VOGU-3710 file (C-alpha; in Angstrom, 3 decimals, decimal comma):
1> mpylvswrfa> 190,271/-46,076/170,133  186,592/-47,068/170,277  184,282/-45,295/172,628  184,118/-47,236/175,856  180,799/-48,190/177,333  180,388/-48,711/181,067  179,597/-52,183/182,340  176,331/-50,867/183,698  175,346/-49,505/180,319  176,503/-52,648/178,510
11> atlltdttlm> 174,178/-54,696/180,685  171,363/-52,279/179,930  172,013/-52,557/176,226  171,757/-56,311/176,264  168,365/-56,229/177,935  166,923/-53,042/176,457  163,321/-53,791/175,505  163,212/-50,877/173,089  165,511/-52,752/170,734  164,158/-55,396/168,406
21> knsrahkyif> 164,192/-58,924/169,752  166,456/-61,066/167,624  164,297/-64,146/168,057  164,622/-65,151/164,402  168,291/-64,246/164,219  167,937/-61,303/161,872  171,199/-60,651/160,060  173,025/-57,396/159,366  175,772/-56,537/156,904  177,614/-53,243/157,332
31> vlggvmsgvg> 179,338/-51,766/154,281  182,184/-49,379/155,142  184,630/-47,310/153,087  188,410/-47,351/153,127  191,120/-45,110/151,612  188,806/-42,714/149,764  185,171/-42,026/148,949  183,400/-42,421/145,635  184,731/-45,874/144,786  181,461/-47,776/144,933
41> kgvttstigl> 180,039/-48,405/148,415  176,531/-47,738/147,079  176,930/-50,140/144,163  178,518/-52,713/146,487  175,615/-52,448/148,926  173,100/-52,759/146,089  174,944/-55,683/144,553  175,190/-57,593/147,830  171,454/-57,155/148,204  170,837/-58,456/144,691
51> ilkargftvt> 173,018/-61,569/144,978  171,527/-62,472/148,369  168,008/-62,077/146,953  169,088/-64,465/144,220  169,816/-67,031/146,968  166,229/-66,819/148,224  166,497/-64,255/151,044  164,439/-61,117/151,573  166,746/-58,127/151,803  166,468/-54,454/152,646
61> alkidpyinv> 169,097/-51,717/152,532  169,698/-48,674/154,699  171,914/-45,626/154,058  173,601/-43,595/156,770  174,858/-40,181/155,689  177,152/-38,519/158,238  176,294/-34,904/157,395  174,352/-32,569/159,686  171,688/-31,880/157,047  168,391/-33,437/158,052
71> dagtmnpteh> 167,934/-34,659/154,491  169,547/-34,283/151,078  166,929/-31,856/149,775  168,723/-28,606/150,576  172,100/-29,598/149,129  173,419/-28,471/145,757  173,561/-31,456/143,351  177,085/-30,512/142,264  178,164/-30,953/145,872  176,422/-34,219/146,659
81> gevfvlndgd> 174,864/-35,666/143,525  171,181/-35,980/142,775  168,426/-35,787/145,368  166,503/-39,060/145,146  162,850/-38,880/146,239  161,078/-41,881/147,734  157,380/-42,728/147,463  156,725/-41,247/150,899  158,367/-37,977/149,883  161,662/-38,354/151,704
91> etdqdmgnye> 164,531/-36,508/149,989  167,505/-38,824/150,154  170,965/-39,613/148,859  171,398/-40,969/145,329  172,525/-44,323/146,736  168,931/-44,956/147,744  168,153/-44,949/144,039  170,783/-47,616/143,462  169,241/-49,755/146,199  165,766/-49,500/144,681
101> rflgvdlsrt> 166,991/-50,200/141,154  169,107/-53,248/142,043  166,671/-54,719/144,581  163,514/-53,887/142,604  161,762/-52,528/145,713  160,332/-49,254/146,981  162,053/-48,073/150,148  160,830/-45,591/152,755  162,239/-42,905/155,048  162,990/-45,587/157,655
111> nymttgrvyq> 165,766/-46,736/155,322  167,619/-43,442/155,465  169,263/-41,469/158,247  171,669/-38,583/158,672  173,604/-37,227/161,629  171,139/-34,337/161,645  168,157/-36,656/161,950  169,725/-38,687/164,714  170,638/-35,666/166,828  167,265/-34,051/166,135
121> tviekernle> 165,461/-37,125/167,471  167,646/-37,383/170,587  167,107/-33,703/171,385  163,343/-34,019/170,874  163,284/-37,029/173,210  165,216/-35,097/175,826  162,791/-32,168/175,534  159,867/-34,582/175,950  161,414/-36,098/179,118  161,689/-39,505/177,449
131> ykgkcvevvp> 165,070/-39,992/179,115  163,394/-39,450/182,519  165,802/-36,824/183,741  169,009/-38,683/182,892  172,040/-36,851/181,590  171,888/-37,230/177,810  175,338/-37,703/176,287  176,857/-38,234/172,855  177,817/-41,718/173,996  175,804/-43,831/174,534
141> hiplevirri> 172,633/-42,035/173,423  173,573/-41,159/169,846  174,776/-44,701/168,965  171,704/-46,111/170,717  169,413/-43,997/168,553  171,302/-45,207/165,483  170,793/-48,824/166,583  167,097/-48,168/167,217  166,716/-46,805/163,694  168,590/-49,711/162,112
151> ehaakeanad> 166,512/-52,291/163,928  163,293/-50,415/163,180  164,111/-50,441/159,467  164,778/-54,182/159,630  161,474/-54,788/161,407  159,485/-52,584/159,004  160,878/-54,445/155,988  160,321/-57,861/157,579  163,543/-58,853/155,866  165,956/-61,697/156,544
161> itiveiggtv> 168,997/-59,493/156,019  169,515/-55,740/156,397  172,468/-54,167/154,611  173,659/-50,901/156,151  175,937/-48,558/154,223  177,826/-46,092/156,403  178,786/-43,049/154,346  182,232/-41,538/154,297  185,586/-43,206/154,859  187,085/-44,918/157,886
171> geyqnilfle> 189,164/-42,412/159,829  186,826/-39,444/159,331  185,382/-37,790/162,415  181,922/-37,612/160,853  181,127/-41,326/160,910  182,811/-42,434/164,143  179,530/-42,555/166,093  177,942/-44,735/163,417  180,906/-47,096/163,560  180,459/-47,192/167,322
181> aarmlkfkyp> 176,807/-48,130/166,840  177,870/-50,945/164,515  180,402/-52,165/167,068  177,786/-52,147/169,821  175,342/-54,053/167,634  178,043/-56,633/166,924  178,594/-56,951/170,680  174,888/-57,593/171,136  174,519/-60,049/168,219  178,031/-61,469/167,672
191> hdiafvmvsy> 176,946/-64,191/165,233  174,519/-62,140/163,177  176,664/-59,358/161,794  179,259/-59,119/159,027  181,461/-56,182/158,070  182,432/-55,435/154,466  185,077/-52,822/153,697  185,161/-51,301/150,207  188,727/-50,085/149,766  190,730/-48,632/146,908
201> lpipskigem> 194,012/-50,054/145,648  195,816/-47,417/143,582  198,112/-48,116/140,640  200,379/-45,035/140,393  201,068/-44,388/136,704  204,792/-43,803/137,202  205,160/-46,964/139,272  202,819/-49,316/137,465  202,220/-51,546/140,470  199,039/-52,052/142,483
211> ktkptqyavr> 199,594/-50,874/146,057  198,003/-52,547/149,088  199,460/-50,307/151,819  196,583/-47,746/151,829  194,083/-50,566/152,381  196,246/-52,101/155,093  196,274/-48,750/156,862  192,486/-48,368/156,442  191,913/-51,784/158,013  194,144/-50,909/160,974
221> tlngtgihpd> 192,238/-47,657/161,403  188,989/-49,624/161,410  190,463/-52,034/163,937  191,020/-49,013/166,192  187,254/-48,551/166,399  186,801/-52,095/167,664  185,681/-53,450/164,279  187,452/-56,005/162,111  186,278/-56,438/158,497  185,078/-59,878/157,464
231> fiiarseral> 185,437/-59,019/153,764  187,452/-56,596/151,673  186,052/-55,462/148,334  189,250/-54,506/146,528  188,431/-51,676/144,105  191,010/-50,875/141,475  191,537/-50,172/137,792  192,473/-53,811/137,215  191,574/-57,146/138,699  193,348/-58,173/141,885
241> dqkrkeklgv> 196,087/-60,752/141,398  196,844/-63,649/143,717  199,939/-61,985/145,206  197,897/-58,948/146,350  195,183/-61,208/147,709  197,802/-62,990/149,767  199,243/-59,689/151,011  195,869/-58,370/152,087  195,037/-61,666/153,717  198,249/-61,736/155,785
251> fctisedhvi> 198,491/-58,081/156,737  194,755/-57,504/157,281  194,188/-60,836/159,062  191,476/-61,946/156,693  190,863/-65,082/154,657  192,047/-64,801/151,049  188,648/-66,071/149,942  187,130/-63,015/151,589  189,205/-60,596/149,508  186,968/-59,881/146,533
261> sapdvdsvyd> 188,376/-58,414/143,346  186,339/-55,458/142,061  188,026/-53,972/138,977  186,631/-51,088/136,950  183,886/-52,236/134,580  182,168/-50,691/131,583  178,814/-51,097/133,302  177,992/-51,257/137,016  175,442/-53,905/136,085  178,315/-56,344/135,489
271> vpmnferdrl> 179,347/-56,109/139,144  176,969/-58,828/140,469  178,468/-61,396/138,116  181,999/-60,336/139,072  181,211/-60,754/142,768  179,695/-64,160/142,222  182,806/-65,354/140,380  184,468/-64,978/143,764  181,469/-66,747/145,410  180,681/-63,707/147,539
281> stsllktlgl> 177,068/-64,661/148,312  178,130/-68,115/149,504  180,871/-66,681/151,717  178,606/-64,000/153,166  175,890/-66,490/154,033  178,412/-68,845/155,633  179,804/-65,987/157,739  176,279/-65,144/158,904  175,478/-68,774/159,682  172,869/-69,048/156,923
291> tpkkpsnlsa> 172,241/-71,852/154,441  171,322/-70,756/150,893  167,630/-71,281/150,219  168,275/-71,937/146,528  171,075/-71,931/143,956  172,050/-68,509/142,696  169,886/-67,414/139,773  170,929/-64,203/138,061  169,689/-65,196/134,603  167,317/-62,231/134,180
301> wkkfaakahn> 169,987/-59,834/135,387  172,604/-61,375/133,071  170,297/-60,914/130,082  169,804/-57,268/131,025  173,533/-56,680/131,578  174,339/-58,270/128,212  172,105/-55,750/126,470  174,345/-52,972/127,752  177,099/-54,355/125,532  175,109/-55,631/122,547
311> ghtkvkigiv> 173,411/-52,531/121,142  174,948/-51,389/117,850  172,664/-48,577/116,710  173,706/-45,404/118,526  170,977/-42,980/119,538  172,402/-39,560/120,416  170,632/-37,819/123,285  171,532/-34,297/124,329  170,828/-33,526/127,997  170,467/-29,765/128,399
321> gkyfgsgdfv> 171,091/-28,863/132,040  173,115/-26,745/134,436  174,389/-29,108/137,146  177,358/-30,473/135,244  180,332/-28,305/136,048  182,575/-28,688/139,107  185,858/-26,924/138,459  187,524/-28,681/135,546  185,320/-31,767/135,885  181,891/-32,837/134,646
331> lsdaylsvie> 179,681/-34,373/137,331  176,843/-36,248/135,699  175,751/-37,687/139,075  173,443/-34,686/139,422  171,191/-36,492/136,933  172,075/-40,092/137,781  168,520/-41,484/137,717  167,798/-39,766/134,393  170,915/-41,292/132,861  170,084/-44,773/134,105
341> alkysayaig> 166,451/-44,507/132,992  167,595/-43,618/129,464  169,911/-46,636/129,470  167,216/-49,076/130,617  164,829/-48,021/127,870  167,558/-47,969/125,239  168,662/-51,484/126,142  165,050/-52,681/126,104  164,599/-51,619/122,468  168,047/-52,811/121,439
351> vkpeltwlna> 169,900/-49,539/120,891  172,936/-47,943/122,497  172,430/-44,510/124,099  175,107/-41,911/123,438  174,580/-39,195/126,041  176,054/-35,716/125,762  176,005/-33,130/128,559  175,021/-29,750/127,146  175,426/-26,570/129,157  172,169/-24,649/128,828
361> adytdgkrvk> 173,976/-21,308/129,095  175,650/-21,982/125,721  172,323/-21,496/123,928  171,148/-18,325/125,648  171,844/-16,001/122,694  170,670/-18,526/120,097  173,931/-18,476/118,110  174,788/-22,116/118,806  171,306/-23,589/118,911  171,708/-25,132/115,422
371> eleqyhgllv> 174,247/-27,499/116,974  171,293/-29,358/118,460  170,316/-30,697/115,032  172,888/-33,488/115,405  170,997/-35,099/118,297  168,269/-37,662/117,851  166,529/-36,501/121,021  166,777/-33,694/123,567  165,987/-33,856/127,277  165,748/-31,062/129,849
381> pggfgetgie> 165,852/-32,497/133,388  164,584/-31,046/136,642  166,199/-28,143/138,421  165,672/-24,735/139,954  166,730/-21,144/139,431  167,501/-18,859/136,506  170,964/-20,132/135,487  170,769/-21,147/131,832  166,984/-20,800/131,710  166,797/-18,848/128,438
391> gkiraiqyar> 169,217/-21,329/126,904  166,897/-24,173/127,869  163,905/-22,337/126,386  165,803/-21,793/123,126  166,707/-25,474/122,996  163,068/-26,441/123,598  161,911/-24,100/120,836  164,419/-25,608/118,431  163,283/-29,139/119,303  159,658/-28,161/118,702
401> ekkipyfglc> 160,252/-26,374/115,407  162,670/-28,977/114,005  160,532/-31,865/115,309  163,350/-33,338/117,351  161,925/-35,671/120,059  161,846/-33,755/123,321  161,345/-34,956/126,903  160,990/-32,420/129,733  161,143/-33,455/133,391  159,623/-31,194/136,068
411> ygmqlmvvey> 161,367/-27,877/135,298  161,778/-29,211/131,757  157,991/-29,439/131,465  157,442/-26,002/132,975  159,861/-24,394/130,517  158,235/-26,321/127,670  154,967/-24,592/128,640  156,709/-21,191/128,879  158,200/-21,620/125,399  154,877/-22,665/123,908
421> arnvaklkga> 153,057/-19,798/125,590  155,531/-17,256/124,218  155,981/-18,522/120,697  152,744/-20,320/119,816  150,035/-18,923/122,113  151,567/-15,441/121,584  151,563/-14,549/125,271  154,381/-12,025/125,096  156,790/-12,216/128,005  155,202/-15,371/129,461
431> htveinpktl> 157,333/-16,805/132,219  157,454/-18,672/135,490  157,006/-16,547/138,603  159,979/-18,388/140,084  162,174/-16,317/137,787  159,994/-13,270/137,043  157,387/-12,606/139,742  156,132/-9,572/137,782  155,575/-11,313/134,435  152,394/-10,251/132,602
441> hpvidvmpdq> 151,632/-13,884/131,843  152,522/-16,158/134,794  151,880/-19,431/132,950  153,858/-21,202/135,693  152,830/-20,113/139,166  153,690/-21,085/142,715  151,349/-23,669/144,202  148,882/-22,064/146,672  150,041/-24,188/149,621  153,669/-23,193/148,947
451> kdkiaskryg> 153,257/-19,417/149,181  153,342/-19,197/152,980  156,259/-21,641/153,102  158,325/-19,518/150,738  157,366/-16,285/152,525  158,470/-17,716/155,876  161,578/-19,336/154,333  160,510/-22,863/155,255  162,405/-24,671/152,547  163,608/-28,011/153,881
461> gtmrlgsypa> 161,235/-30,884/153,112  158,292/-28,592/152,307  157,853/-29,044/148,552  155,176/-31,237/146,979  157,055/-34,460/147,557  156,441/-38,135/146,962  153,973/-40,248/145,021  150,728/-38,758/143,702  148,128/-40,107/141,245  147,332/-38,793/137,782
471> ylkqgtiare> 144,654/-39,649/135,242  145,643/-39,935/131,588  143,511/-38,830/128,621  142,658/-41,297/125,898  144,280/-40,862/122,512  147,459/-39,301/123,890  151,091/-40,331/123,799  151,077/-40,603/127,590  148,079/-42,946/127,686  149,444/-45,088/124,868
481> sygselvher> 152,855/-45,300/126,604  151,535/-46,343/129,999  148,648/-48,455/128,730  146,723/-47,398/131,803  144,287/-44,645/132,799  145,652/-44,142/136,337  149,341/-43,835/137,252  151,290/-42,910/140,370  154,536/-40,952/140,071  157,016/-39,216/142,382
491> hrhryevnpl> 157,088/-35,415/142,587  159,430/-32,699/143,806  158,269/-29,160/143,026  156,767/-25,908/144,311  155,488/-24,518/141,015  152,837/-25,700/138,597  151,071/-24,805/135,361  148,798/-21,900/136,201  145,194/-23,192/135,913  144,119/-19,758/134,617
501> yverlekagm> 146,113/-20,360/131,422  145,213/-23,973/130,713  142,317/-23,160/128,380  144,356/-20,622/126,347  147,227/-23,072/125,983  144,894/-25,868/124,928  143,271/-23,629/122,307  146,781/-22,995/120,952  147,271/-26,768/120,523  148,932/-27,985/123,726
511> vfsgisptke> 147,418/-31,108/125,280  147,434/-31,677/129,020  147,282/-35,439/128,859  147,806/-36,108/132,574  145,877/-34,343/135,318  145,440/-34,753/139,066  142,234/-36,364/140,409  141,036/-32,869/141,432  141,655/-31,659/137,846  143,613/-28,727/139,256
521> lmeiaelpad> 147,191/-29,876/138,590  148,556/-30,451/135,081  150,801/-33,483/135,410  151,724/-34,114/131,746  151,846/-31,739/128,779  152,366/-32,897/125,206  151,811/-32,036/121,576  149,584/-34,297/119,463  151,386/-37,108/117,650  150,301/-35,695/114,268
531> khpfmlgtqf> 152,026/-32,394/115,091  155,262/-33,674/116,612  156,856/-37,155/116,892  157,407/-36,731/120,648  157,079/-33,475/122,519  156,164/-34,311/126,105  156,870/-33,004/129,584  156,026/-34,319/133,051  155,586/-32,347/136,250  156,776/-35,440/138,095
541> hpeflarpla> 160,084/-37,324/137,948  159,516/-40,609/136,099  163,236/-41,416/136,328  162,781/-42,352/140,005  160,638/-45,351/139,073  162,749/-46,691/136,211  164,212/-50,130/136,941  166,779/-52,248/135,045  164,250/-55,049/134,563  161,251/-52,695/134,231
551> phplftsfmk> 162,101/-49,613/132,119  159,829/-46,600/132,483  157,257/-46,439/129,653  157,707/-42,715/128,978  161,476/-43,051/128,648  160,920/-46,015/126,328  158,528/-44,028/124,136  161,020/-41,161/124,021  163,895/-43,453/123,033  161,745/-45,113/120,342
561> aagkrv> 160,916/-41,708/118,864  164,574/-40,645/118,997  165,619/-43,923/117,391  163,476/-43,173/114,349  165,727/-40,187/113,566  168,855/-42,314/113,324
//
């Protein structure tokens, strides 16, 4: 049963001046999950945003994560997927990356909330007497704070439509208060809100028939919260047939035209075209009382999506990391943005990326390192800690010596410097103080402003986070790739190249081609093009700015270099 709101409070809600006035009939679409998680709410949210943009509307997207964590930054990637960093430094869920990539926009911390953030704000308000002595309760004050945040995000974006993804699955305790907020918002603006349920239809292998009962049950559970879905996105291995559409329509009390088939696809970038075959954008706009501003135009997106299927030349990239294993399964979501960035650049130059997940620990003793010869390029992504570190360093050394194109991201750059210091600059035992605080040659050191934070165990949201500028040296791979002297990139780190060792490393042949405006932080390290076809590392995370229609220049340069080895 939904939480019940008193008549007195309901009247207050309708007249509350703290909530955004809906004078221009701002529209909201809530995306909810049914049956099970991990079936594509994030992609659905992103796709809805894309197809509505194609009809001439300005769109923003907001993610609600129902965990107590204040942000995603302190969670293990194997538990929750990658931590996606926004320009303003907010550490968020990987779905925020999908939103930015599909919509082609930069979002901010106003577009992301967690249960932890909501409760934290309500408690702070209570401590500051902002509730004027009233008894502060879970209901209505938590849902009200959720509504305030949703409307604030809509106002900040100045968008026509705000799409809100509520994490988790209908029926879980964790998201019930967010569903209540959505119900209350629907009560306030009955004509300006649509609900979309993404639900899974299993096909048991021994039965061989698509089953609708789990989705029927999910819809009834959602009904129990006071919400009825306007659309069902029917996820399954195969396309939905007419008989199942009819079943869902009858038993879920929904128009058949609003049951959208969403079968498994080879590429998530085909999803917008699949949705539009069922005229989803037209139906959504009609439900919201909106007239399309222009005919749907997905031509640029279709050209991009076609490239995902047209590349014939395979370029083999080995990704040497540690966040792959989860029991008997491989979870590549820990590096989702890296994977997508490689794809965008590969498609742009007309090749097909063949990505292989390599466990860094396998190369620790050096016995298997020769296996890396089969790859056209090697990449070491970001990360923390000592697991597999010597294996990564061995892989980097092999790439350098065998002139295999190498791309290091954040930790991958730092370890590239460690390897070079040990084996070329002859700084015996060189290391990062993160792993060996007593190393004789701390070529990677903790940033000065991070020392007190680490000592006092202030970890959450305290790293060097967000977008920072860097100047690029002429005559370098970095400068040639970007075609610009000044760039801005997103960071997430506590450690840096030790300035005391920069001169010694440069004398040994390493080039620091990107530096901070203060000239204190080494942002890009590389080897000259006449010494190595592509040996480059970035202290920042360029993968966060890669877009389907605007591949990142460094990833493109890396893929071009790797392609020459085919």
